N, C-alpha and C positions, 0 to 999 in steps of 0.2 A: 504494500500500500504506500503511495507517495506520502511524504511528510506533510504536504499541504492538507491532505485528507485527515490526518491525525489531528492537526491544529483546528480544522473545521469541526471535527467531532468533539474536541475538547471545548471549543467555544460554545457549541450548541448545548452540550451537557452543563456547562457553567451557567448559561442563560436559564436553564431549568432548575438551578439551585444546587446542583451536585458539587461537592467539594473534592479536592484531589490531594494526594500525598505523593511523595517520592517522584517529583517532576524533574529534579536536577539532572538525572541521566539523560532525559530527553532534551533539556535545555543545553546541556554541554556536549551533546553528540556532535561528531564531526559533520554529519549531514546537516544538522541545524545551523551550525556555525557557517558552513558554506552557503546555505540558503539565505541566511541573514546578510552575508557579505554580498551576494548577488543582488538582493533586493536593495541594499544601500547603494551599491555601485550603479544600479539602473535608475536611481532617483535623479531627477534633473537638478 
């Protein structure tokens, strides 16, 4: 599953009041860092 889908799922769950624990591995994953870099680099 692409990382974007994971974030969309987390967002939807959070909107429904769900809480989360142990998110640091997701935040610090290489894929997430690269995704963040690409998004920042593409900003005007």
